[in-house]
C-alpha positions as CSV (number, residue, x, y, z in Angstrom):
1,X,136.2,17.3,49.9
2,X,137.1,19.2,47.6
3,X,137.3,23.2,47.6
4,X,135.2,23.6,44.1
5,X,132.1,21.8,46.2
6,X,131.5,24.8,48.8
7,X,128.9,26.8,47.1
8,X,130.3,29.7,44.9
9,X,128.0,33.2,46.0
10,X,130.2,35.5,45.3
11,X,131.5,36.8,48.4
12,X,135.2,38.3,45.9
13,X,133.3,40.0,44.0
14,X,130.8,41.5,47.2
15,X,133.9,42.6,48.9
16,X,135.6,44.3,45.5
17,X,132.3,46.4,45.2
18,X,130.8,47.3,48.2
19,X,134.6,48.6,50.5
20,X,134.2,48.8,54.4
21,X,133.5,45.4,54.9
22,X,136.9,43.7,55.1
23,X,138.0,42.3,58.4
24,X,137.1,39.0,59.6
25,X,134.0,39.5,61.2
26,X,132.8,41.3,57.7
27,X,134.3,39.2,55.8
28,X,132.3,36.3,57.7
29,X,129.4,37.5,58.2
30,X,128.8,38.3,54.3
31,X,130.0,35.0,53.4
32,X,127.0,33.4,54.9
33,X,124.8,36.1,53.9
34,X,125.5,35.1,50.3
35,X,125.8,31.2,50.8
36,X,122.2,30.8,52.0
37,X,120.3,33.8,49.4
38,X,122.2,31.9,47.0
39,X,121.1,28.6,48.4
40,X,117.6,29.9,49.1
41,X,116.9,30.3,44.6
42,X,118.7,34.2,45.2
43,X,118.6,35.0,41.6
44,X,122.7,35.3,40.7
45,X,122.8,36.3,36.8
46,X,125.0,39.9,38.2
47,X,127.4,37.6,40.3
48,X,125.7,38.3,43.2
49,X,122.4,36.7,45.5
50,X,119.7,38.8,44.9
51,X,117.7,39.9,47.5
52,X,114.2,39.9,47.8
53,X,112.0,40.5,50.8
54,X,110.6,37.3,51.5
55,X,114.7,36.1,51.3
56,X,115.4,38.7,53.6
57,X,112.6,37.5,56.1
58,X,113.7,33.5,55.8
59,X,117.7,34.6,55.9
60,X,117.3,36.5,59.1
61,X,114.7,35.6,60.9
62,X,114.7,31.7,60.3
63,X,118.2,30.7,59.1
64,X,121.0,32.6,60.8
65,X,119.5,31.8,64.1
66,X,120.1,28.5,64.0
67,X,123.7,28.2,61.7
68,X,125.7,31.6,61.8
69,X,127.3,31.9,65.7
70,X,127.1,36.3,65.7
71,X,128.7,38.4,69.2
72,X,125.7,41.3,70.4
73,X,128.3,43.4,68.4
74,X,128.1,41.8,64.8
75,X,124.7,41.5,65.2
76,X,124.2,44.8,62.6
77,X,126.3,43.5,60.0
78,X,124.0,41.3,58.9
79,X,121.7,44.0,58.0
80,X,124.7,45.8,57.2
81,X,125.3,43.6,54.1
82,X,121.7,43.0,52.9
83,X,121.7,46.7,52.9
84,X,125.0,47.1,50.5
85,X,124.0,44.0,48.8
86,X,120.3,45.7,47.9
87,X,122.7,49.4,46.9
88,X,124.6,47.2,44.2
89,X,121.9,45.2,42.7
90,X,120.3,48.7,42.2
91,X,123.3,49.7,41.1
92,X,123.0,46.7,38.9
93,X,120.1,48.2,37.1
94,X,118.5,45.2,38.7
95,X,116.1,47.0,41.0
96,X,114.0,49.7,40.3
97,X,114.0,53.3,43.0
98,X,110.5,51.9,44.4
99,X,111.7,48.1,44.7
100,X,114.7,49.7,46.0
101,X,112.9,50.9,49.0
102,X,110.8,48.3,49.5
103,X,113.3,45.6,50.2
104,X,115.9,48.1,52.4
105,X,112.2,49.1,54.6
106,X,111.8,44.9,54.5
107,X,115.2,45.0,55.6
108,X,114.9,47.2,58.7
109,X,111.6,46.1,59.7
110,X,113.3,42.2,59.7
111,X,115.6,43.5,62.4
112,X,114.1,43.3,65.4
113,X,113.4,39.9,65.3
114,X,116.0,39.0,64.1
115,X,118.0,40.2,67.5
116,X,115.1,38.1,70.1
117,X,116.2,35.5,67.7
118,X,119.3,35.3,67.7
119,X,119.1,35.7,71.6
120,X,116.8,33.2,72.5
121,X,117.8,30.1,73.4
122,X,114.9,27.7,72.1
123,X,117.2,28.5,68.8
124,X,120.8,27.4,70.6
125,X,122.4,24.2,68.5
126,X,125.5,22.5,69.8
127,X,127.1,24.4,66.9
128,X,126.9,27.9,68.1
129,X,126.9,26.6,71.7
130,X,130.4,25.8,71.5
131,X,131.1,28.7,69.1
132,X,129.9,31.1,71.5
133,X,131.8,29.4,74.7
134,X,135.0,29.5,72.5
135,X,134.6,33.0,71.5
136,X,133.9,34.4,75.1
137,X,137.1,32.5,75.9
138,X,139.2,34.7,73.4
139,X,139.9,31.2,70.7
140,X,140.6,31.6,67.0
141,X,137.8,30.1,66.0
142,X,139.1,30.2,62.8
143,X,141.9,28.0,63.8
144,X,141.0,24.3,64.0
145,X,143.9,22.8,66.1
146,X,142.9,25.9,68.9
147,X,139.5,24.8,68.5
148,X,140.5,21.3,69.0
149,X,142.5,22.4,72.0
150,X,139.7,24.5,73.6
151,X,137.6,21.3,73.0
152,X,139.7,19.5,74.9
153,X,140.4,21.3,78.0
154,X,136.7,21.6,78.5
155,X,136.4,18.3,78.5
156,X,138.9,17.5,81.3
157,X,136.8,20.6,83.3
158,X,134.7,18.6,85.6
159,X,131.1,19.1,85.1
160,X,130.2,21.0,87.7
161,X,132.4,23.9,86.5
162,X,131.1,24.1,83.1
163,X,129.0,27.3,82.1
164,X,125.4,26.0,82.2
165,X,123.0,26.2,79.3
166,X,120.8,29.2,79.7
167,X,118.0,29.1,81.8
168,X,115.1,27.0,81.2
169,X,116.5,25.2,78.3
170,X,117.8,21.6,78.7
171,X,119.8,19.4,76.5
172,X,117.2,17.2,74.7
173,X,116.4,21.4,73.2
174,X,119.5,21.5,71.9
175,X,119.7,18.1,70.4
176,X,116.0,18.2,68.9
177,X,117.2,21.9,67.1
178,X,120.6,20.6,66.4
179,X,118.7,17.8,64.0
180,X,116.2,19.7,62.8
181,X,119.1,22.5,61.6
182,X,120.7,19.7,60.0
183,X,118.4,18.3,58.7
184,X,116.9,21.5,56.5
185,X,120.2,22.5,55.9
186,X,120.8,19.5,53.9
187,X,117.9,19.8,52.1
188,X,118.4,23.5,51.3
189,X,121.8,22.3,49.8
190,X,120.2,19.5,47.9
191,X,117.2,21.7,46.0
192,X,120.2,24.2,45.5
193,X,121.6,21.4,43.6
194,X,118.1,20.2,41.5
195,X,118.3,23.7,40.9
196,X,122.0,23.8,39.7
197,X,120.8,20.8,37.1
198,X,117.5,21.7,35.8
199,X,117.5,25.6,36.2
200,X,121.7,26.6,35.6
201,X,122.6,30.0,36.3
202,X,123.5,32.2,33.9
203,X,126.5,33.0,36.8
204,X,127.4,29.1,36.7
205,X,127.0,26.2,38.7
206,X,126.6,27.4,42.6
207,X,127.7,23.9,43.7
208,X,129.9,23.0,40.9
209,X,131.6,19.4,40.8
210,X,128.6,18.2,43.8
211,X,128.0,15.3,41.4
212,X,130.9,14.1,39.8
213,X,132.0,13.5,43.0
214,X,129.5,11.9,44.5
215,X,129.4,9.5,41.7
216,X,132.8,9.2,42.4
217,X,132.6,7.8,45.8
218,X,129.6,5.9,45.2
219,X,132.0,3.8,43.2
220,X,134.5,4.0,45.9
221,X,131.7,3.3,48.2
222,X,130.0,0.3,46.2
223,X,126.6,2.4,47.3
224,X,124.2,3.8,45.7
225,X,124.6,7.3,43.8
226,X,121.7,9.2,45.5
227,X,123.5,8.2,49.1
228,X,126.7,9.6,48.2
229,X,125.2,12.4,46.7
230,X,123.5,13.0,50.2
231,X,126.4,12.2,52.2
232,X,128.0,14.8,49.6
233,X,125.7,17.1,50.4
234,X,125.6,16.5,54.8
235,X,130.1,16.7,54.0
236,X,129.4,20.4,52.6
237,X,126.8,21.3,55.4
238,X,128.8,21.0,57.4
239,X,131.5,23.0,55.9
240,X,129.6,25.8,55.8
241,X,128.1,25.5,59.4
242,X,132.4,25.2,60.8
243,X,132.7,28.5,58.7
244,X,130.0,30.2,60.6
245,X,130.2,28.5,63.9
246,X,134.2,27.3,64.3
247,X,136.4,25.2,62.4
248,X,136.7,21.8,61.7
249,X,133.8,21.8,65.3
250,X,131.7,20.0,63.1
251,X,134.1,16.6,62.8
252,X,134.9,16.8,66.0
253,X,131.7,16.9,67.8
254,X,130.6,13.7,65.4
255,X,133.8,12.0,66.2
256,X,135.7,12.5,69.2
257,X,133.9,14.9,71.1
258,X,130.7,13.1,70.3
259,X,129.6,12.9,74.0
260,X,129.4,16.7,74.4
261,X,127.3,17.1,71.6
262,X,124.7,14.4,72.8
263,X,122.1,12.9,70.3
264,X,118.7,11.2,70.5
265,X,120.3,7.8,70.3
266,X,122.2,8.5,73.5
267,X,119.4,9.8,75.6
268,X,116.6,7.0,76.3
269,X,114.6,9.2,78.7
270,X,113.7,11.4,75.1
271,X,111.7,7.8,74.5
272,X,110.2,8.3,77.7
273,X,109.7,12.0,76.6
274,X,108.0,11.8,74.0
275,X,105.3,8.9,75.5
276,X,104.8,11.9,77.8
277,X,104.0,14.6,75.2
278,X,101.6,12.2,73.7
279,X,99.7,11.5,76.7
280,X,99.5,15.1,77.8
281,X,98.3,16.0,73.8
282,X,95.5,13.3,74.7
283,X,94.7,14.6,78.0
284,X,94.2,18.0,77.0
285,X,95.1,18.8,73.2
286,X,97.6,21.8,73.7
287,X,101.8,21.0,75.4
288,X,101.4,24.5,76.4
289,X,98.3,23.9,79.0
290,X,100.5,23.4,82.1
291,X,100.7,20.0,84.7
292,X,100.4,21.2,88.7
293,X,104.2,21.8,90.5
294,X,105.4,18.9,92.6
295,X,104.3,19.9,95.7
296,X,107.9,18.8,97.6
297,X,111.3,18.5,95.6
298,X,114.1,17.3,96.9
299,X,117.0,19.9,97.1
300,X,119.6,19.3,94.8
301,X,121.9,18.6,97.1
302,X,119.9,15.0,97.9
303,X,119.5,13.6,94.7
304,X,122.3,12.2,94.5
305,X,122.0,10.0,97.3
306,X,118.1,9.0,96.1
307,X,119.6,8.0,93.2
308,X,122.5,5.9,94.2
309,X,120.3,4.2,97.0
310,X,117.5,3.2,94.9
311,X,118.0,-1.0,94.6
312,X,118.7,-0.9,90.2
313,X,120.6,1.9,90.6
314,X,123.1,0.7,93.3
315,X,123.9,-2.3,91.7
316,X,124.3,0.1,88.8
317,X,127.2,1.7,91.2
318,X,128.5,-1.6,91.5
319,X,128.9,-2.5,87.9
320,X,130.9,0.3,87.2
321,X,133.0,-0.2,89.8
322,X,133.6,-3.3,88.7
323,X,132.0,-4.5,85.1
324,X,133.1,-8.4,85.1
325,X,131.4,-8.4,88.5
326,X,127.6,-6.8,86.9
327,X,125.3,-9.5,85.9
328,X,125.1,-8.9,82.0
329,X,121.8,-7.2,82.2
330,X,122.7,-4.7,84.1
331,X,126.0,-4.3,82.3
332,X,123.2,-4.4,79.0
333,X,121.5,-1.2,81.0
334,X,124.8,0.5,82.5
335,X,125.5,0.6,78.3
336,X,122.4,2.3,78.0
337,X,122.5,4.6,80.6
338,X,126.1,5.5,79.0
339,X,127.2,4.4,82.4
340,X,130.0,1.8,80.4
341,X,130.9,1.7,76.9
342,X,132.4,-0.9,75.2
343,X,136.1,-0.8,75.0
344,X,138.9,-1.5,72.5
345,X,139.2,-4.5,73.8
346,X,135.7,-5.9,73.9
347,X,135.4,-5.0,77.8
348,X,133.6,-2.8,79.2
349,X,135.0,1.0,80.0
350,X,133.5,3.8,81.9
351,X,131.2,5.6,79.8
352,X,130.6,9.4,79.4
353,X,127.9,9.1,82.4
354,X,130.4,7.5,84.9
355,X,131.5,10.9,85.8
356,X,128.1,11.7,86.8
357,X,127.8,9.0,88.7
358,X,131.0,9.7,90.6
359,X,130.4,12.9,92.5
360,X,131.2,14.4,89.2
361,X,127.9,15.7,87.9
362,X,125.1,19.2,88.7
363,X,122.2,18.2,89.6
364,X,120.1,18.4,86.2
365,X,122.7,15.5,85.5
366,X,121.5,13.5,88.1
367,X,118.2,14.2,86.9
368,X,118.7,13.5,83.5
369,X,120.7,10.2,84.4
370,X,118.1,9.2,86.6
371,X,115.3,9.5,83.7
372,X,117.8,7.4,81.1
373,X,117.7,4.8,84.2
374,X,113.6,5.5,84.4
375,X,113.0,4.9,80.0
376,X,114.7,2.4,79.8
377,X,113.6,0.5,82.9
378,X,110.0,1.4,81.4
379,X,111.0,-0.2,77.8
380,X,112.1,-3.1,79.5
381,X,109.1,-4.1,81.3
382,X,107.1,-4.9,78.0
383,X,110.3,-8.3,77.1
384,X,109.7,-9.7,81.2
385,X,107.8,-12.2,81.5
386,X,107.1,-11.4,85.4
387,X,105.7,-7.7,84.2
388,X,103.9,-7.9,80.7
389,X,100.8,-7.4,80.0
390,X,98.7,-4.2,80.0
391,X,100.1,-2.4,82.3
392,X,103.7,-3.3,81.7
393,X,102.8,-2.2,78.0
394,X,101.5,1.5,79.6
395,X,103.8,2.5,82.2
396,X,104.9,5.3,80.6
397,X,101.7,6.5,81.4
398,X,100.8,5.2,84.6
399,X,103.7,7.7,85.2
400,X,102.2,10.2,83.5
401,X,99.1,9.9,85.7
402,X,100.8,10.1,88.9
403,X,102.4,13.6,87.9
404,X,99.3,14.9,86.0
405,X,97.1,14.7,89.8
406,X,99.5,16.8,91.7
407,X,102.1,14.2,92.4
408,X,99.6,12.8,95.3
409,X,99.4,9.2,96.2
410,X,97.2,6.9,94.4
411,X,95.7,3.6,95.0
412,X,96.6,-0.1,93.4
413,X,93.1,-0.9,93.9
414,X,91.8,2.1,92.8
415,X,94.1,2.3,89.8
416,X,93.5,-1.1,88.3
417,X,89.6,-0.4,89.0
418,X,90.1,2.8,86.5
419,X,91.6,0.4,84.3
420,X,88.7,-2.5,84.5
421,X,85.8,0.1,83.9
422,X,84.7,0.3,87.3
423,X,82.3,3.3,88.3
424,X,84.8,5.1,90.1
425,X,82.3,8.1,92.2
426,X,84.1,11.7,90.6
427,X,84.3,12.7,94.3
428,X,87.3,10.6,95.3
429,X,89.0,9.5,91.7
430,X,91.4,11.9,92.2
431,X,90.9,12.2,96.1
432,X,95.2,11.5,97.7
433,X,95.3,8.0,99.5
434,X,97.3,8.5,102.5
435,X,101.1,6.2,103.0
436,X,100.6,3.8,105.9
437,X,103.2,3.3,108.2
438,X,104.3,0.1,108.0
439,X,103.1,-2.9,106.0
440,X,103.8,-6.6,104.4
441,X,106.2,-6.2,101.7
442,X,103.9,-8.2,99.9
443,X,100.3,-6.6,98.4
444,X,96.9,-7.6,99.7
445,X,94.2,-5.9,97.7
446,X,92.1,-4.1,100.2
447,X,89.5,-4.9,102.6
448,X,85.9,-4.9,101.0
449,X,85.0,-2.2,103.5
450,X,88.5,-0.2,103.0
451,X,87.1,-0.7,98.6
452,X,84.1,1.1,99.1
453,X,85.5,3.8,100.5
454,X,88.3,4.4,98.5
455,X,86.0,3.5,95.2
456,X,82.7,5.5,96.7
457,X,81.1,2.2,95.4
458,X,78.4,1.3,97.9
459,X,78.5,-1.7,99.9
460,X,80.8,-3.3,98.3
461,X,81.2,-7.3,99.0
462,X,83.7,-10.2,99.1
463,X,83.2,-11.2,95.3
464,X,83.7,-7.3,93.6
465,X,87.3,-7.7,96.2
466,X,88.1,-11.6,94.4
467,X,88.1,-9.7,90.9
468,X,89.5,-7.2,91.8
469,X,92.2,-9.4,93.1
470,X,94.5,-10.1,89.8
471,X,94.6,-7.1,88.6
472,X,95.5,-5.7,91.3
473,X,98.6,-7.8,92.3
474,X,99.5,-7.3,88.1
475,X,99.7,-4.0,88.5
476,X,101.6,-4.1,92.4
477,X,104.6,-6.2,90.4
478,X,104.5,-2.8,87.5
479,X,105.0,-0.7,90.2
480,X,107.6,-2.7,92.2
481,X,109.4,-3.1,89.2
482,X,109.6,0.4,88.6
483,X,109.8,1.4,92.7
484,X,113.5,-0.7,91.8
485,X,115.0,2.9,90.0
486,X,114.1,5.0,93.1
487,X,111.4,6.7,91.2
488,X,108.4,5.6,92.2
489,X,107.1,3.7,95.9
490,X,105.0,1.6,96.9
491,X,104.0,0.8,100.3
492,X,100.3,-2.0,101.2
493,X,98.2,-0.7,98.2
494,X,99.1,3.0,97.8
495,X,102.1,4.2,95.7
496,X,103.3,7.6,94.2
497,X,105.9,9.3,92.6
498,X,109.4,9.5,94.9
499,X,110.5,13.3,95.5
500,X,113.2,12.3,92.9
501,X,110.4,10.8,90.9
502,X,108.5,13.9,90.3
503,X,111.7,15.7,89.5
504,X,112.7,13.0,86.7
505,X,109.2,12.9,84.9
506,X,109.4,16.9,85.8
507,X,112.3,16.7,83.4
508,X,110.8,13.8,81.3
509,X,108.2,16.3,80.6
510,X,109.9,19.5,79.9
511,X,112.2,17.2,77.3
512,X,109.2,16.2,75.7
513,X,107.9,20.3,75.3
514,X,104.9,19.6,77.6
515,X,104.8,22.6,80.0
516,X,105.3,21.3,83.6
517,X,106.4,24.4,86.0
518,X,107.8,23.9,89.1
519,X,106.7,25.8,92.4
520,X,108.9,29.3,92.3
521,X,107.3,29.8,88.7
522,X,104.0,29.4,89.5
523,X,104.1,31.6,92.3
524,X,105.3,33.6,90.3
525,X,102.4,34.1,87.7
526,X,99.9,36.7,87.6
527,X,96.2,35.2,88.9
528,X,94.3,35.5,85.5
529,X,97.5,32.9,84.4
530,X,97.0,31.0,87.5
531,X,93.5,30.2,87.8
532,X,93.8,29.4,83.4
533,X,95.9,26.9,85.0
534,X,94.4,25.7,88.2
535,X,90.5,25.2,86.6
536,X,91.7,21.9,85.0
537,X,93.6,20.4,88.0
538,X,92.8,18.0,90.6
539,X,91.0,20.2,93.8
540,X,94.1,18.9,96.2
541,X,96.9,21.1,93.6
542,X,94.7,23.6,92.8
543,X,94.1,24.2,96.9
544,X,97.6,23.7,97.3
545,X,99.4,25.5,94.7
546,X,96.3,29.1,95.0
547,X,97.2,28.8,98.9
548,X,101.4,28.7,97.5
549,X,100.3,32.0,95.1
550,X,98.4,33.5,98.7
551,X,101.3,33.1,100.7
552,X,103.6,34.7,99.0
553,X,102.0,37.9,98.5
554,X,100.5,40.2,100.9
555,X,96.5,40.1,102.3
556,X,95.9,42.7,99.2
557,X,96.6,39.6,97.2
558,X,92.8,37.8,98.1
559,X,91.3,40.8,96.4
560,X,93.1,40.3,93.0
561,X,92.1,36.5,93.4
562,X,88.8,37.0,93.9
563,X,88.3,39.3,91.3
564,X,90.3,37.5,88.6
565,X,88.1,34.7,89.6
566,X,84.6,36.3,89.4
567,X,85.9,38.2,85.7
568,X,87.4,35.0,84.2
569,X,86.4,33.6,81.0
570,X,88.0,30.9,79.4
571,X,88.6,30.0,76.1
572,X,85.9,27.5,76.7
573,X,82.3,28.0,76.7
574,X,82.4,25.6,80.1
575,X,82.7,28.3,82.8
576,X,82.4,27.0,85.6
577,X,86.0,25.7,86.2
578,X,87.3,28.7,87.3
579,X,84.8,29.5,88.9
580,X,85.0,26.5,91.8
581,X,88.1,27.4,92.3
582,X,86.5,29.8,95.0
583,X,86.4,26.3,96.7
584,X,90.2,25.3,96.9
585,X,90.5,28.2,98.7
586,X,91.0,28.5,102.4
587,X,88.5,30.8,102.7
588,X,88.9,30.3,106.3
589,X,92.4,32.5,105.9
590,X,90.7,35.2,103.4
591,X,90.6,39.2,105.0
592,X,86.2,39.4,105.5
593,X,86.4,42.3,104.0
594,X,87.2,40.8,100.9
595,X,84.9,37.9,100.9
596,X,82.0,41.1,102.0
597,X,82.7,43.3,99.0
598,X,82.8,39.9,96.8
599,X,78.6,39.6,98.6
600,X,77.1,42.1,95.6
601,X,78.9,40.0,92.9
602,X,76.1,38.1,90.2
603,X,78.9,35.1,89.8
604,X,80.1,34.5,92.8
605,X,78.2,36.1,95.6
606,X,76.2,33.3,96.9
607,X,80.0,31.5,96.9
608,X,81.3,34.1,99.2
609,X,78.4,34.4,101.6
610,X,79.1,30.6,101.7
611,X,82.3,31.2,103.3
612,X,81.0,34.0,105.4
613,X,78.6,31.4,107.3
614,X,81.1,29.1,107.3
615,X,83.5,31.1,109.5
616,X,80.5,31.5,112.0
617,X,81.7,35.0,113.0
618,X,78.2,36.8,112.5
619,X,75.1,36.5,114.8
620,X,72.1,36.0,112.9
621,X,71.5,39.0,112.1
622,X,74.6,40.4,110.4
623,X,74.0,36.6,108.6
624,X,71.0,38.0,107.2
625,X,71.9,41.4,106.4
626,X,74.6,40.2,104.1
627,X,72.7,37.4,102.7
628,X,70.1,40.5,101.5
629,X,73.1,42.0,99.0
630,X,73.7,38.6,97.0
631,X,71.6,38.9,93.7
632,X,69.4,36.7,92.5
633,X,71.8,35.4,89.7
634,X,74.6,34.6,91.9
635,X,72.0,32.0,93.8
636,X,71.1,30.6,90.9
637,X,74.6,30.3,89.8
638,X,75.1,28.3,93.0
639,X,72.9,26.5,93.1
640,X,73.3,25.1,89.0
641,X,77.1,24.3,90.3
642,X,75.5,21.8,93.1
643,X,72.5,20.9,90.5
644,X,74.9,20.0,88.3
645,X,77.1,17.5,90.8
646,X,73.2,15.9,91.5
647,X,73.3,15.1,88.2
648,X,76.5,13.3,87.5
649,X,75.8,11.1,90.7
650,X,71.7,10.6,89.2
651,X,73.8,9.4,86.4
652,X,76.5,7.0,88.2
653,X,73.3,5.5,90.1
654,X,71.5,4.9,86.8
655,X,74.9,3.5,85.8
656,X,74.9,1.4,88.9
657,X,71.0,0.1,89.2
658,X,70.7,-2.0,86.0
659,X,67.1,-2.9,87.2
660,X,66.3,0.5,88.2
661,X,67.0,2.5,85.2
662,X,65.2,5.7,87.0
663,X,65.8,5.9,90.6
664,X,65.0,8.8,92.8
665,X,66.5,11.6,91.2
666,X,69.1,13.8,93.1
667,X,68.3,17.0,91.2
668,X,64.4,16.8,91.1
669,X,65.1,17.1,95.1
670,X,67.2,19.8,95.3
671,X,65.2,21.8,92.5
672,X,61.8,21.1,93.8
673,X,64.1,22.4,97.8
674,X,65.5,25.5,95.6
675,X,62.1,26.4,93.6
676,X,59.7,26.3,96.7
677,X,61.6,29.9,98.2
678,X,62.3,30.9,94.9
679,X,61.1,34.3,94.1
680,X,58.4,33.1,90.5
681,X,58.4,29.8,91.8
682,X,60.1,27.2,89.6
683,X,59.3,28.6,86.0
684,X,61.5,31.9,87.6
685,X,64.4,29.8,89.1
686,X,64.7,27.5,85.2
687,X,64.8,31.1,83.7
688,X,67.5,31.8,86.4
689,X,69.9,28.8,85.7
690,X,69.4,28.8,82.1
691,X,70.7,32.3,82.3
692,X,73.4,31.8,85.0
693,X,75.5,29.4,83.1
694,X,74.0,28.0,80.0
695,X,76.7,25.6,78.6
696,X,76.2,23.3,82.4
697,X,72.2,24.4,82.4
698,X,71.7,22.6,79.4
699,X,72.8,19.1,80.5
700,X,71.4,19.6,83.9
701,X,67.6,20.8,82.6
702,X,67.2,18.8,79.9
703,X,68.2,15.3,82.6
704,X,65.6,17.5,84.9
705,X,62.5,17.5,82.3
706,X,62.9,14.4,81.2
707,X,62.5,13.1,85.5
708,X,60.5,15.7,87.3
709,X,56.7,14.6,87.4
710,X,55.3,17.9,86.9
711,X,54.2,18.1,83.5
712,X,54.2,21.6,83.2
713,X,57.9,22.1,85.2
714,X,58.9,19.2,82.9
715,X,58.4,21.1,79.9
716,X,58.9,24.5,81.1
717,X,62.8,22.9,81.9
718,X,62.7,21.3,77.5
719,X,62.1,24.8,76.0
720,X,64.9,25.8,78.4
721,X,67.0,23.3,77.6
722,X,66.6,23.4,74.1
723,X,67.2,27.3,74.4
724,X,70.4,26.4,76.2
725,X,72.0,24.0,73.7
726,X,75.2,24.3,72.2
727,X,74.0,25.2,68.5
728,X,71.1,27.4,70.3
729,X,73.6,29.4,71.6
730,X,76.0,29.0,68.6
731,X,73.4,30.6,66.7
732,X,72.3,33.0,69.2
733,X,75.3,34.5,69.3
734,X,76.1,34.7,65.6
735,X,72.9,36.8,65.3
736,X,74.6,39.1,68.2
737,X,77.6,39.7,66.0
738,X,76.4,40.3,62.7
739,X,76.5,43.8,61.7
740,X,73.9,45.9,59.9
741,X,74.0,47.0,56.8
742,X,75.3,50.2,56.0
743,X,72.9,52.8,54.9
744,X,72.9,53.6,51.3
């Protein structure tokens, strides 16, 4: 590429007219600032690109943090160059005093965020990462030979001895930022080239000679001129990024040292990561909603053994040691995962991941390799005639579902029934399944009695078992194929994630930008953050995590947690999931005074009384004294939550018994029992339920109005249900929020 292709942004003129920017660091910063301003459309009629408040923010907050490597001591140079440039533009008569002051204020205002963005791990790219390591080692980054020598030495350094990426940052995150930066910068150059053609500056073209170079390249390669232009723009982008990071780095990281800056094409686990992200968004609609942490992740020193002892990785070990003895399928898998690569003579040779396999990788390297192996197997399931089908197509969702339920063991039969739209009882669908000590390797569908307990369905028969047998066996075959990776296990009807599988899926989730915290992170949260997250977790996961959170704190943490539960107000209208966490707590371990202090709470008072009575530590007189402290709203809240459970059971019973669409209602029975002793009777109780939680009261009272045999009670419930409907509540809230018009 000719030097005429580099942008003509006025660096020499700036250095002449703005003394004090003669050092190599100042020159490099000035080059980046002037070039980026010009590429972003800064007016160059005076020979220098003119900054504006919007361009200043674009430059400091969005461009420099991903394109330029700068030390802490160099950060002040960026606003200094911009301020000096503003002064020069003012001196040339292009800015009046007011606009000049506004521009200087914009520069000053952007500096704090600029510093944060420059330090943010999320803005790191491979060129910026390696340039920062070189500069920390004292390598002259403007010397191409020195840069290549540093890369060669780094490549020889064992992986375990190399500097680690910043905490919580994965290679996948750097890959994504690198790709986005390269694409966005090329697009910026393309827009600048278009502006050169369509609206040429009086100062001359910004990218002189680019069109001719692209045409010549297309002629030499017989390509479309447009493709030649894009290729030249990519080369310009690489040249500029090398000037602002390290000389020759772009060619090195796309050539002999490409394995040091892997991209998506060499990372199979990113396909799995994208699928897991899709499933998470389908479940929760937001990638930042956290999943429960794994219960027992393996120690870092255990990872290698867990991975290499699994059936498929054991075959890969043999393939790395003797590629010629491995089957073609295993060799292809090893190549896909980077353990082997095609040699110059056509035969396989050790690939970039072979060192990880042979005692050279970090724990993160091993987990990433495990994720690559798992992702490759998931991708091949649909092509295998033994596993092809609905379950093979949904294997990534199966892995997500296992992790989302807190990594608790699941039942093959129950999962197959779920796929088949069987009406599994809500109380058992997330219940962990015990892992048997030993069973035959061949899958056998549980007996009708076992299925009744697993599914929560009454009196299942041999016919029901037969109906579930084929789907369950098909699912078991998919689970067994996943189990060859070491990430999944199956013992009889029970299957789930192994400790290796837990950290592998967690890694893939994080690579897909899904919030998948570990136990240490979660136990470090404050009470409000914990409750907001745990309210959507399966009860067993929530119970375990709440217990872990309390275990690392003093008894005073109970007061903090209970107070937060009582005051929880979620971003959604349904407040019940937060308060229902009370039943996930081991209240037998709670200080008695913490529970007694909650008795007068209008939301959790009755829950606290229930917990105190369950402990059985007080005589009848003291229990009555505690009961007298509980306000009616708290009693109504507890009753409403119990009635909501009855409502779900009623609805399920109606679906199960089509011949009797209106069986005996649990809601009516429980409501009548409570109304018999409620002050003011059924009408007062209905009003109290609606006041306690309109969101849940609406569906409970609507159901009660349709099932209750007393027309008067049914009418009261109907009116209360209508008033508690989401639409009525929305109108009510809007009315409250309207401000009175000021009097004239």
